[in-house]
FIMIDO-345346 format. One record per residue (C-alpha): residue in three letters; x, y, z. Coordinates in steps of 0.25 Angstrom, whole numbers, plus 5000, padded with zeros to 4 digits. Each point is the difference from the previous one (the first is absolute). Example, Ala and Ser with C-alpha at 12.3 -4.5 7.8 and 13.67 -1.06 7.14 Angstrom:
2
{resn->ALA; c1->5049; c2->4982; c3->5031} .
{resn->SER; c1->5006; c2->5014; c3->4998} .
//
This chain:
267
{resn->UNK; c1->4978; c2->4989; c3->4983} .
{resn->UNK; c1->5004; c2->4997; c3->4986} .
{resn->UNK; c1->5012; c2->5004; c3->4994} .
{resn->UNK; c1->4998; c2->5009; c3->4986} .
{resn->UNK; c1->5009; c2->5008; c3->4991} .
{resn->UNK; c1->5012; c2->4991; c3->5001} .
{resn->UNK; c1->5008; c2->4990; c3->4991} .
{resn->UNK; c1->5009; c2->4988; c3->5001} .
{resn->UNK; c1->5011; c2->5009; c3->4993} .
{resn->UNK; c1->5000; c2->5011; c3->5011} .
{resn->UNK; c1->4995; c2->4997; c3->5015} .
{resn->UNK; c1->5007; c2->5012; c3->5006} .
{resn->UNK; c1->4988; c2->5009; c3->5000} .
{resn->UNK; c1->4986; c2->4993; c3->5003} .
{resn->UNK; c1->4985; c2->5005; c3->5001} .
{resn->UNK; c1->4991; c2->4993; c3->5010} .
{resn->UNK; c1->4986; c2->5004; c3->4999} .
{resn->UNK; c1->4989; c2->4999; c3->5011} .
{resn->UNK; c1->4987; c2->5006; c3->4995} .
{resn->UNK; c1->5002; c2->5015; c3->4997} .
{resn->UNK; c1->5014; c2->5001; c3->5007} .
{resn->UNK; c1->5012; c2->4996; c3->4992} .
{resn->UNK; c1->5014; c2->4997; c3->5007} .
{resn->UNK; c1->5013; c2->5002; c3->4992} .
{resn->UNK; c1->5011; c2->4992; c3->5005} .
{resn->UNK; c1->5015; c2->5003; c3->4999} .
{resn->UNK; c1->5004; c2->4985; c3->5000} .
{resn->UNK; c1->5015; c2->5000; c3->5001} .
{resn->UNK; c1->5001; c2->4997; c3->5015} .
{resn->UNK; c1->5015; c2->4992; c3->5000} .
{resn->UNK; c1->5005; c2->5015; c3->4995} .
{resn->UNK; c1->4991; c2->5008; c3->5011} .
{resn->UNK; c1->4990; c2->5003; c3->4986} .
{resn->UNK; c1->5012; c2->5008; c3->4994} .
{resn->UNK; c1->4995; c2->5006; c3->4987} .
{resn->UNK; c1->5006; c2->4995; c3->4987} .
{resn->UNK; c1->4998; c2->5006; c3->4985} .
{resn->UNK; c1->4990; c2->4989; c3->4997} .
{resn->UNK; c1->4993; c2->5002; c3->5013} .
{resn->UNK; c1->4998; c2->5015; c3->4997} .
{resn->UNK; c1->4995; c2->4996; c3->4985} .
{resn->UNK; c1->4990; c2->4990; c3->5007} .
{resn->UNK; c1->4995; c2->5009; c3->5011} .
{resn->UNK; c1->4997; c2->5011; c3->4990} .
{resn->UNK; c1->4992; c2->4990; c3->4991} .
{resn->UNK; c1->4993; c2->4995; c3->5012} .
{resn->UNK; c1->4996; c2->5014; c3->5004} .
{resn->UNK; c1->4995; c2->5004; c3->4987} .
{resn->UNK; c1->4992; c2->4988; c3->5000} .
{resn->UNK; c1->4993; c2->5002; c3->5012} .
{resn->UNK; c1->4998; c2->5015; c3->4997} .
{resn->UNK; c1->4992; c2->4995; c3->4989} .
{resn->UNK; c1->4990; c2->4991; c3->5009} .
{resn->UNK; c1->4988; c2->5007; c3->5003} .
{resn->UNK; c1->4996; c2->4989; c3->5010} .
{resn->UNK; c1->5011; c2->5004; c3->5009} .
{resn->UNK; c1->5000; c2->5009; c3->5012} .
{resn->UNK; c1->5012; c2->4999; c3->5008} .
{resn->UNK; c1->5014; c2->4995; c3->4997} .
{resn->UNK; c1->5011; c2->4996; c3->5011} .
{resn->UNK; c1->5014; c2->4999; c3->4997} .
{resn->UNK; c1->5010; c2->4992; c3->5008} .
{resn->UNK; c1->5012; c2->4992; c3->5000} .
{resn->UNK; c1->5000; c2->4985; c3->5002} .
{resn->UNK; c1->5004; c2->4996; c3->5015} .
{resn->UNK; c1->5000; c2->5010; c3->5012} .
{resn->UNK; c1->5015; c2->5004; c3->4999} .
{resn->UNK; c1->4999; c2->5009; c3->4990} .
{resn->UNK; c1->4991; c2->5008; c3->4991} .
{resn->UNK; c1->5012; c2->5003; c3->4991} .
{resn->UNK; c1->5014; c2->5005; c3->5002} .
{resn->UNK; c1->5000; c2->5007; c3->4985} .
{resn->UNK; c1->5007; c2->4995; c3->4988} .
{resn->UNK; c1->5009; c2->4988; c3->5000} .
{resn->UNK; c1->5014; c2->5006; c3->5001} .
{resn->UNK; c1->5006; c2->4987; c3->4992} .
{resn->UNK; c1->4993; c2->5005; c3->4987} .
{resn->UNK; c1->5007; c2->5012; c3->5000} .
{resn->UNK; c1->5013; c2->4995; c3->4993} .
{resn->UNK; c1->4991; c2->4994; c3->4988} .
{resn->UNK; c1->4988; c2->5009; c3->5000} .
{resn->UNK; c1->5004; c2->5014; c3->5006} .
{resn->UNK; c1->5015; c2->4999; c3->4996} .
{resn->UNK; c1->5001; c2->5014; c3->4993} .
{resn->UNK; c1->4990; c2->5013; c3->4997} .
{resn->UNK; c1->4993; c2->4994; c3->4988} .
{resn->UNK; c1->4997; c2->4987; c3->5007} .
{resn->UNK; c1->4995; c2->5007; c3->5011} .
{resn->UNK; c1->4991; c2->5010; c3->4993} .
{resn->UNK; c1->4994; c2->4987; c3->4994} .
{resn->UNK; c1->4998; c2->4993; c3->5012} .
{resn->UNK; c1->4995; c2->5014; c3->5007} .
{resn->UNK; c1->4989; c2->5002; c3->4989} .
{resn->UNK; c1->4994; c2->4986; c3->5003} .
{resn->UNK; c1->5001; c2->5003; c3->5015} .
{resn->UNK; c1->4993; c2->5013; c3->4999} .
{resn->UNK; c1->4990; c2->4995; c3->4991} .
{resn->UNK; c1->4996; c2->4989; c3->5010} .
{resn->UNK; c1->5000; c2->5011; c3->5011} .
{resn->UNK; c1->4991; c2->5009; c3->4992} .
{resn->UNK; c1->4991; c2->4989; c3->4998} .
{resn->UNK; c1->4998; c2->4998; c3->5014} .
{resn->UNK; c1->4999; c2->5015; c3->5002} .
{resn->UNK; c1->4989; c2->5000; c3->4990} .
{resn->UNK; c1->4992; c2->4988; c3->5004} .
{resn->UNK; c1->4985; c2->5004; c3->5002} .
{resn->UNK; c1->4997; c2->4990; c3->5011} .
{resn->UNK; c1->5004; c2->5003; c3->5015} .
{resn->UNK; c1->5013; c2->4994; c3->5004} .
{resn->UNK; c1->5006; c2->4995; c3->5013} .
{resn->UNK; c1->5014; c2->4996; c3->5003} .
{resn->UNK; c1->5002; c2->4988; c3->5010} .
{resn->UNK; c1->5013; c2->5002; c3->5006} .
{resn->UNK; c1->5008; c2->4991; c3->5008} .
{resn->UNK; c1->5015; c2->5001; c3->5003} .
{resn->UNK; c1->5010; c2->5007; c3->4991} .
{resn->UNK; c1->4993; c2->5010; c3->4991} .
{resn->UNK; c1->5012; c2->5008; c3->4993} .
{resn->UNK; c1->5005; c2->5007; c3->4988} .
{resn->UNK; c1->4990; c2->4995; c3->4987} .
{resn->UNK; c1->4991; c2->4993; c3->5010} .
{resn->UNK; c1->4998; c2->5012; c3->5008} .
{resn->UNK; c1->4997; c2->5008; c3->4987} .
{resn->UNK; c1->4990; c2->4989; c3->4997} .
{resn->UNK; c1->4993; c2->5000; c3->5013} .
{resn->UNK; c1->5000; c2->5015; c3->5000} .
{resn->UNK; c1->4992; c2->5000; c3->4987} .
{resn->UNK; c1->4989; c2->4992; c3->5007} .
{resn->UNK; c1->4988; c2->5008; c3->5005} .
{resn->UNK; c1->5001; c2->4994; c3->5014} .
{resn->UNK; c1->5012; c2->4994; c3->5007} .
{resn->UNK; c1->5000; c2->4992; c3->5011} .
{resn->UNK; c1->5012; c2->4993; c3->5007} .
{resn->UNK; c1->5005; c2->4993; c3->5012} .
{resn->UNK; c1->5007; c2->5006; c3->5012} .
{resn->UNK; c1->5013; c2->4993; c3->4996} .
{resn->UNK; c1->4999; c2->5005; c3->4985} .
{resn->UNK; c1->5013; c2->5007; c3->4996} .
{resn->UNK; c1->5000; c2->5012; c3->4989} .
{resn->UNK; c1->5010; c2->5009; c3->4992} .
{resn->UNK; c1->5008; c2->5002; c3->4988} .
{resn->UNK; c1->5014; c2->4998; c3->5001} .
{resn->UNK; c1->5003; c2->5001; c3->4986} .
{resn->UNK; c1->5011; c2->5011; c3->5002} .
{resn->UNK; c1->5008; c2->4988; c3->5005} .
{resn->UNK; c1->5000; c2->4994; c3->4986} .
{resn->UNK; c1->5004; c2->5013; c3->4993} .
{resn->UNK; c1->4985; c2->5000; c3->4994} .
{resn->UNK; c1->4991; c2->5011; c3->4998} .
{resn->UNK; c1->4985; c2->5000; c3->5001} .
{resn->UNK; c1->4995; c2->5004; c3->4986} .
{resn->UNK; c1->4989; c2->5010; c3->4999} .
{resn->UNK; c1->4988; c2->4992; c3->4999} .
{resn->UNK; c1->5004; c2->4993; c3->5013} .
{resn->UNK; c1->5004; c2->5012; c3->5008} .
{resn->UNK; c1->4987; c2->5007; c3->4996} .
{resn->UNK; c1->4992; c2->4989; c3->5006} .
{resn->UNK; c1->5009; c2->5001; c3->5012} .
{resn->UNK; c1->4999; c2->5015; c3->5001} .
{resn->UNK; c1->4984; c2->4999; c3->4998} .
{resn->UNK; c1->4999; c2->4989; c3->5012} .
{resn->UNK; c1->5009; c2->5008; c3->5010} .
{resn->UNK; c1->5004; c2->5013; c3->4996} .
{resn->UNK; c1->5012; c2->5007; c3->4994} .
{resn->UNK; c1->5008; c2->5000; c3->5014} .
{resn->UNK; c1->4997; c2->4986; c3->5004} .
{resn->UNK; c1->5003; c2->4995; c3->4987} .
{resn->UNK; c1->5014; c2->5006; c3->5001} .
{resn->UNK; c1->5002; c2->4995; c3->5013} .
{resn->UNK; c1->4997; c2->4986; c3->4996} .
{resn->UNK; c1->5009; c2->5001; c3->4987} .
{resn->UNK; c1->5011; c2->5008; c3->5007} .
{resn->UNK; c1->5002; c2->4991; c3->5012} .
{resn->UNK; c1->4997; c2->4986; c3->4994} .
{resn->UNK; c1->4995; c2->4996; c3->5013} .
{resn->UNK; c1->4992; c2->4988; c3->5004} .
{resn->UNK; c1->4988; c2->5004; c3->5010} .
{resn->UNK; c1->4989; c2->4993; c3->5007} .
{resn->UNK; c1->4984; c2->5000; c3->4999} .
{resn->UNK; c1->4998; c2->5011; c3->5009} .
{resn->UNK; c1->5009; c2->5009; c3->4993} .
{resn->UNK; c1->4994; c2->4996; c3->4987} .
{resn->UNK; c1->4985; c2->5003; c3->5005} .
{resn->UNK; c1->5005; c2->5014; c3->5005} .
{resn->UNK; c1->5006; c2->5003; c3->4986} .
{resn->UNK; c1->4987; c2->4995; c3->4993} .
{resn->UNK; c1->5007; c2->4989; c3->4994} .
{resn->UNK; c1->4989; c2->4990; c3->5006} .
{resn->UNK; c1->4987; c2->5003; c3->5003} .
{resn->UNK; c1->4998; c2->4990; c3->5012} .
{resn->UNK; c1->5009; c2->4992; c3->5009} .
{resn->UNK; c1->4995; c2->4988; c3->5007} .
{resn->UNK; c1->5006; c2->4988; c3->5008} .
{resn->UNK; c1->5008; c2->4990; c3->4990} .
{resn->UNK; c1->4990; c2->4989; c3->5002} .
{resn->UNK; c1->4988; c2->5009; c3->4997} .
{resn->UNK; c1->5005; c2->5006; c3->4986} .
{resn->UNK; c1->4993; c2->4989; c3->4991} .
{resn->UNK; c1->4987; c2->5001; c3->5008} .
{resn->UNK; c1->5001; c2->5016; c3->5000} .
{resn->UNK; c1->5002; c2->5000; c3->4985} .
{resn->UNK; c1->4988; c2->4990; c3->4997} .
{resn->UNK; c1->4990; c2->5008; c3->5009} .
{resn->UNK; c1->5005; c2->5014; c3->4993} .
{resn->UNK; c1->4999; c2->4993; c3->4987} .
{resn->UNK; c1->4986; c2->4996; c3->5003} .
{resn->UNK; c1->4995; c2->5013; c3->5005} .
{resn->UNK; c1->5006; c2->5005; c3->4987} .
{resn->UNK; c1->4993; c2->4991; c3->4992} .
{resn->UNK; c1->4987; c2->5002; c3->5007} .
{resn->UNK; c1->4999; c2->5014; c3->4994} .
{resn->UNK; c1->4996; c2->5005; c3->4987} .
{resn->UNK; c1->5010; c2->4996; c3->4990} .
{resn->UNK; c1->4998; c2->5012; c3->4990} .
{resn->UNK; c1->5000; c2->5009; c3->5012} .
{resn->UNK; c1->5015; c2->4994; c3->5004} .
{resn->UNK; c1->5005; c2->5002; c3->4986} .
{resn->UNK; c1->4994; c2->5014; c3->4999} .
{resn->UNK; c1->5007; c2->5005; c3->5013} .
{resn->UNK; c1->5013; c2->4994; c3->4995} .
{resn->UNK; c1->4998; c2->5007; c3->4986} .
{resn->UNK; c1->4997; c2->5013; c3->5007} .
{resn->UNK; c1->5011; c2->5000; c3->5009} .
{resn->UNK; c1->5011; c2->4997; c3->4989} .
{resn->UNK; c1->4993; c2->5011; c3->4992} .
{resn->UNK; c1->5002; c2->5010; c3->5012} .
{resn->UNK; c1->5015; c2->4998; c3->4999} .
{resn->UNK; c1->4999; c2->5008; c3->4986} .
{resn->UNK; c1->4999; c2->5014; c3->5004} .
{resn->UNK; c1->4993; c2->5003; c3->4987} .
{resn->UNK; c1->4985; c2->5005; c3->5001} .
{resn->UNK; c1->4990; c2->4990; c3->5000} .
{resn->UNK; c1->4992; c2->5000; c3->4987} .
{resn->UNK; c1->4985; c2->5002; c3->5001} .
{resn->UNK; c1->4999; c2->4985; c3->4996} .
{resn->UNK; c1->5009; c2->4996; c3->5011} .
{resn->UNK; c1->4992; c2->5008; c3->5009} .
{resn->UNK; c1->4987; c2->4994; c3->4996} .
{resn->UNK; c1->5005; c2->4985; c3->5002} .
{resn->UNK; c1->5001; c2->5003; c3->5015} .
{resn->UNK; c1->4985; c2->4999; c3->4999} .
{resn->UNK; c1->4998; c2->4988; c3->4991} .
{resn->UNK; c1->4999; c2->4990; c3->5011} .
{resn->UNK; c1->4986; c2->5005; c3->5003} .
{resn->UNK; c1->4995; c2->4993; c3->4986} .
{resn->UNK; c1->5007; c2->4987; c3->5004} .
{resn->UNK; c1->4991; c2->4987; c3->5004} .
{resn->UNK; c1->5010; c2->5000; c3->5012} .
{resn->UNK; c1->4996; c2->5013; c3->5005} .
{resn->UNK; c1->4985; c2->4996; c3->5000} .
{resn->UNK; c1->5004; c2->4987; c3->5007} .
{resn->UNK; c1->5009; c2->5006; c3->5011} .
{resn->UNK; c1->4990; c2->5011; c3->5004} .
{resn->UNK; c1->4988; c2->4990; c3->5000} .
{resn->UNK; c1->5008; c2->4991; c3->5009} .
{resn->UNK; c1->5003; c2->5010; c3->5009} .
{resn->UNK; c1->4986; c2->5005; c3->5002} .
{resn->UNK; c1->4996; c2->4985; c3->5002} .
{resn->UNK; c1->5011; c2->4998; c3->5010} .
{resn->UNK; c1->5006; c2->4988; c3->4991} .
{resn->UNK; c1->5013; c2->4998; c3->4995} .
{resn->UNK; c1->5001; c2->5004; c3->4986} .
{resn->UNK; c1->5004; c2->4990; c3->4989} .
{resn->UNK; c1->5007; c2->5008; c3->4989} .
{resn->UNK; c1->5000; c2->4997; c3->4986} .
{resn->UNK; c1->5011; c2->5008; c3->4994} .
{resn->UNK; c1->4991; c2->5007; c3->4990} .
//
C-alpha cells in the first residue's frame, strides 16, 4: 500500500490506497487516537479530497493499532480550545463540518473498529455505512460526566442511527457497553472475533468495491434523500432509472448472461 494525502506537518490522519480502496487512519496511538482540533480539520480535508476521487469504490476508516478506534476528543485540549461557549462554537463548527463531509461522502464507507469506540469516535464510526467491530470493543457516550451536551448535528446523527429512545438511554446513562449490545442497538452492523476484524473488513471492502460504483453512490444518495419528507420531484424520480443508460449496466447484465465476473468501469 502507498501512503497518500499526508504531509510532514501532520501525520495524525493518514490515507493509504490499495487499488480502488482507501483506508483513512486516525494515527495517534499513544493517545488511543483521541481527536484534536487539527485532526478534525485534517480529517475533513481528507474526506473532501476522497469524495472528489472518481476512481475510488470504498473507504475504510480505522484507528491506529488495535486498542482503540478512538475515545473521542482529547480532553486535555478543553482548557485552551473549548474553555468558553465562543471557543466551543468555533470548535463545533469545525467538527460538524468534518462529520458532514463524512455523512455526504459519495463512496461507501466501512468503520474498522478495534477496542474503544466512544464519544466522538463512536460518532465517526456511526456515520460510516458499514461498521465492523471485534468482540472486545466498547462503546458509549459518557459526556454527561464531563458536563457536556451533544450538539444538534451530532445528536441528530445518533438519533438517525439508533432511534430517539436508545439515543436517550446512551446519553442519559453515560454507560460504556460491549459489542453484543452495540450490535443489538444498531451501532455496529457486524461483530467478529477480535483477530478477524482486519480480514473481515478487507473482505467486505473487496465485495463492495467489486460492485458497480455508480450504483453504490446512487443508493447512498437515494437513502439520504428519503430522510427528507418532501415529495420527490419528477427529475429525482427519473434518476432512479438513469442506471439503464450507463456502461456499467451493459457490463453487468452481459456478464450475468455469460456467467462471468463483471469488471465495472464506473461510467
